[in-house]
C-alpha positions as CSV (number, residue, x, y, z in Angstrom):
1,M,15.9,-20.5,26.6
2,A,18.4,-22.2,29.0
3,A,21.0,-20.0,30.6
4,Y,24.6,-21.3,30.8
5,P,25.9,-21.3,34.4
6,G,28.2,-18.4,35.2
7,G,29.7,-16.8,38.2
8,V,33.1,-16.9,39.8
9,F,33.5,-20.7,39.6
10,N,32.8,-20.7,35.8
11,R,35.4,-18.0,35.2
12,I,38.0,-19.9,37.3
13,M,37.3,-23.1,35.3
14,Q,37.6,-21.3,32.0
15,R,40.9,-19.7,33.0
16,G,42.2,-23.1,34.0
17,L,41.1,-24.7,30.7
18,N,42.8,-21.9,28.8
19,R,46.0,-22.4,30.7
20,Y,45.9,-26.2,30.2
21,W,45.5,-26.0,26.4
22,S,47.8,-23.0,26.0
23,G,50.5,-25.0,27.8
24,T,49.8,-28.1,25.7
25,A,50.1,-26.2,22.5
26,K,53.5,-24.8,23.5
27,H,55.0,-28.1,24.4
28,V,53.1,-30.5,22.1
29,R,56.2,-30.9,19.7
30,D,58.3,-32.1,22.7
31,M,55.9,-34.7,24.2
32,E,56.5,-38.4,24.4
33,L,54.2,-40.6,22.2
34,G,52.1,-41.8,25.1
35,P,51.1,-38.4,26.5
36,L,50.8,-37.1,23.0
37,K,48.1,-39.7,22.1
38,T,46.2,-38.8,25.3
39,R,46.3,-35.1,24.4
40,R,45.2,-35.8,20.9
41,L,42.2,-37.8,22.1
42,Q,41.2,-35.1,24.6
43,A,41.6,-32.4,21.9
44,R,39.4,-34.3,19.4
45,R,36.7,-34.8,22.0
46,L,36.8,-31.1,22.9
47,R,36.8,-30.0,19.3
48,A,33.6,-32.0,18.6
49,H,31.8,-30.0,21.4
50,L,33.4,-26.7,20.3
51,D,32.4,-27.3,16.6
52,E,28.8,-28.0,17.7
53,V,28.7,-24.8,19.8
54,I,30.1,-22.7,17.0
55,S,27.7,-24.2,14.4
56,V,24.6,-23.6,16.5
57,A,25.7,-20.2,17.6
58,D,26.4,-19.1,14.0
59,G,23.0,-20.3,12.9
60,Q,21.2,-18.6,15.8
61,L,23.1,-15.3,15.4
62,A,22.4,-15.3,11.7
63,L,18.6,-15.3,12.2
64,P,16.7,-12.0,12.1
65,V,16.6,-10.5,15.6
66,I,13.3,-11.1,17.4
67,G,11.4,-7.8,17.8
68,S,13.1,-6.3,14.8
69,N,11.2,-3.4,13.2
70,S,13.9,-2.9,10.5
71,F,12.8,-2.5,6.9
72,F,13.1,-0.1,4.0
73,I,11.4,3.2,4.9
74,P,10.9,5.8,2.0
75,H,12.1,9.3,2.4
76,G,9.5,11.5,4.2
77,T,7.9,8.7,6.1
78,D,6.0,9.9,9.2
79,W,4.7,6.5,10.4
80,S,5.9,2.9,9.9
81,W,4.9,-0.4,11.4
82,R,5.5,-4.2,11.2
83,P,2.6,-6.2,12.8
84,R,3.4,-8.2,15.9
85,L,3.0,-11.6,14.1
86,W,6.0,-10.8,11.9
87,R,8.0,-9.3,14.7
88,E,7.5,-11.3,17.9
89,S,6.7,-14.9,18.9
90,L,3.0,-15.4,19.5
91,P,1.7,-17.5,22.5
92,Q,-0.4,-19.5,20.0
93,K,1.8,-20.6,17.1
94,G,-0.9,-22.0,14.8
95,M,-4.4,-23.3,14.2
96,V,-6.0,-26.1,12.2
97,A,-9.4,-26.3,10.6
98,V,-9.6,-22.6,11.2
99,E,-13.2,-21.3,11.4
100,S,-14.2,-17.9,9.9
101,R,-13.6,-14.9,12.1
102,E,-11.0,-16.9,14.1
103,P,-8.0,-14.7,15.1
104,L,-4.3,-15.6,15.3
105,G,-2.9,-13.2,17.8
106,E,-4.4,-9.8,18.4
107,E,-4.1,-8.4,14.8
108,I,-4.9,-11.1,12.3
109,T,-8.3,-12.7,11.6
110,L,-9.2,-15.3,8.9
111,F,-12.5,-14.9,7.1
112,H,-14.1,-17.4,4.7
113,D,-17.4,-19.0,3.9
114,C,-16.5,-22.6,3.7
115,D,-18.9,-25.2,5.0
116,H,-16.0,-27.4,6.1
117,S,-12.7,-25.8,6.9
118,E,-9.5,-27.4,5.6
119,L,-7.4,-24.3,6.4
120,T,-4.4,-24.0,8.7
121,L,-2.5,-20.9,9.9
122,R,0.9,-21.0,11.5
123,Q,3.6,-18.6,12.6
124,L,7.0,-19.7,11.5
125,R,10.6,-18.6,12.3
126,N,12.3,-17.0,9.3
127,T,15.8,-18.5,8.8
128,R,16.9,-17.2,5.4
129,E,19.9,-14.8,5.4
130,K,18.0,-12.2,3.4
131,D,15.0,-12.0,5.8
132,L,14.6,-8.9,7.9
133,A,11.4,-10.0,9.6
134,P,12.0,-12.5,12.5
135,Y,8.8,-14.4,11.7
136,G,6.5,-15.2,8.9
137,L,2.9,-16.6,8.4
138,R,2.1,-19.8,6.6
139,M,-1.4,-20.6,5.3
140,D,-2.2,-24.1,4.0
141,V,-5.4,-24.5,2.0
142,F,-6.4,-28.0,1.2
143,G,-10.0,-28.5,0.1
144,F,-11.9,-25.3,-0.4
145,D,-15.7,-25.2,-0.9
146,G,-16.2,-21.5,-0.2
147,S,-16.4,-18.4,-2.5
148,F,-14.0,-16.1,-0.6
149,L,-10.9,-16.2,1.6
150,S,-9.2,-13.3,3.3
151,L,-6.9,-12.3,6.1
152,V,-7.9,-9.2,7.9
153,L,-5.2,-7.1,9.6
154,D,-6.3,-4.5,12.1
155,M,-4.0,-1.5,12.0
156,P,-3.0,0.4,15.1
157,E,-4.5,3.8,16.1
158,A,-1.2,5.5,15.2
159,A,-2.0,4.7,11.5
160,T,-4.8,7.2,11.5
161,E,-3.3,9.8,13.8
162,G,-2.7,12.9,11.7
163,L,-3.8,11.1,8.6
164,S,-5.0,13.3,5.7
165,R,-5.9,12.9,2.0
166,D,-2.3,14.1,1.3
167,H,-0.9,10.8,2.5
168,V,0.2,7.7,0.6
169,I,0.2,4.4,2.6
170,R,2.7,1.9,1.3
171,M,2.4,-1.9,2.0
172,T,5.4,-4.2,1.5
173,T,5.4,-8.0,1.7
174,I,7.3,-11.0,0.7
175,V,5.2,-13.9,-0.7
176,E,6.0,-17.5,-1.4
177,M,3.4,-19.9,-2.9
178,E,3.3,-23.5,-4.2
179,K,1.4,-22.5,-7.3
180,P,0.3,-19.1,-8.8
181,L,-2.8,-17.4,-7.5
182,E,-4.2,-13.8,-7.3
183,I,-3.8,-11.8,-4.1
184,F,-5.5,-8.4,-3.6
185,A,-4.9,-5.9,-0.8
186,R,-7.8,-3.7,0.2
187,L,-7.2,-0.7,2.5
188,N,-10.3,0.2,4.5
189,I,-10.6,3.5,6.5
190,K,-13.7,4.1,8.6
191,H,-14.6,7.8,9.0
192,G,-17.9,8.5,10.8
193,P,-20.7,6.3,9.3
194,N,-18.7,5.7,6.0
195,T,-15.8,3.5,5.0
196,E,-13.4,4.3,2.2
197,Q,-11.8,1.4,0.3
198,I,-8.8,1.3,-2.0
199,I,-7.9,-2.1,-3.6
200,R,-4.6,-3.1,-5.3
201,E,-3.6,-6.3,-6.9
202,L,-0.2,-7.6,-5.7
203,P,2.3,-8.0,-8.5
204,L,3.4,-11.6,-7.8
205,N,6.0,-11.7,-10.6
206,K,8.6,-10.9,-8.0
207,E,9.2,-11.9,-4.4
208,D,9.5,-8.4,-2.8
209,I,6.2,-6.7,-3.4
210,S,5.1,-3.2,-2.7
211,V,1.8,-1.5,-3.4
212,E,0.7,2.1,-2.5
213,F,-2.7,3.5,-1.5
214,D,-3.0,7.2,-2.5
215,L,-5.6,8.8,-0.2
216,A,-6.1,11.7,-2.6
217,Y,-8.6,9.5,-4.6
218,T,-10.9,9.1,-1.6
219,K,-13.6,11.2,-0.1
220,M,-12.5,10.8,3.4
221,N,-13.6,13.2,6.2
222,E,-10.3,13.9,7.9
223,K,-12.0,15.0,11.1
224,Q,-13.8,11.7,11.6
225,F,-11.2,9.0,11.3
226,E,-12.0,6.0,13.5
227,K,-9.9,3.0,12.4
228,A,-8.2,1.3,9.5
229,W,-7.7,-2.3,8.4
230,I,-6.2,-4.3,5.5
231,D,-7.9,-7.2,3.8
232,L,-5.6,-9.6,2.0
233,I,-7.9,-11.4,-0.5
234,F,-6.9,-14.8,-2.0
235,E,-8.5,-15.8,-5.3
236,G,-8.5,-19.6,-6.2
237,P,-6.6,-20.7,-3.0
238,E,-7.4,-24.4,-3.0
239,M,-4.6,-26.9,-2.7
240,N,-2.0,-24.3,-2.1
241,Q,0.5,-23.1,0.5
242,V,1.1,-19.4,0.9
243,I,3.9,-18.0,3.1
244,L,4.0,-14.3,3.9
245,R,7.7,-13.8,5.0
246,D,7.2,-10.2,5.9
247,L,4.5,-7.6,6.0
248,N,5.1,-3.9,6.9
249,F,3.6,-0.5,6.3
250,S,4.8,3.1,6.0
251,R,3.1,6.4,5.5
252,R,4.3,9.6,3.9
253,L,2.9,12.9,2.5
254,R,2.6,13.0,-1.2
255,A,5.2,15.1,-2.9
256,E,3.8,18.5,-4.0
257,I,3.9,19.1,-7.8
């Protein structure tokens, strides 16, 4: 991003311009027609530049702040997280003809069994006024000759620190798609030689989607947690575009009954 020149000279120039136009505004009604036409032309040219600056600045300042980790957190939450892809600009913005097990950033990996990949992934800047996440993820699926397609998100170590079977993990996302399809979220938690899995279907009848994974229904060994990850599984994805405008997680203890 370019920096506008500053310093003493810039401040002196700005004060001079302010005095010039302030004086013009005070005496404009008393000017002769010749000088008045000149001032009008100058003012119109200046206004065009000022309108452009204001328009661009308003648009940029209305965007979600890069790095924002702001989202709804339920009462009692002891851990929350928005993955980097939805929070910060990635060095690699996108990929085409994505092969299976190919990562985008450090946390997201695409898995599929297509013989010929016609899949693209791209990080995009969210520009809608209601978006809280600075970035989103767009997946385009053209031809699809495979039997499965999933995005795997590796969760940080903090997700399993202090984790117990008394916890509920909440996943919230905003999904846009060209045509309806089924999306499932599967939470995987590895403990020792075993992996517990909980699967939820996303309710795609609304844009803001939340699902919860109640760990009470697992047989996890709380002393052997190693790692956790989420699979987003797409059923019937061919000839479709899916945009995940946001993806975030929170963790809380289940309320005692």
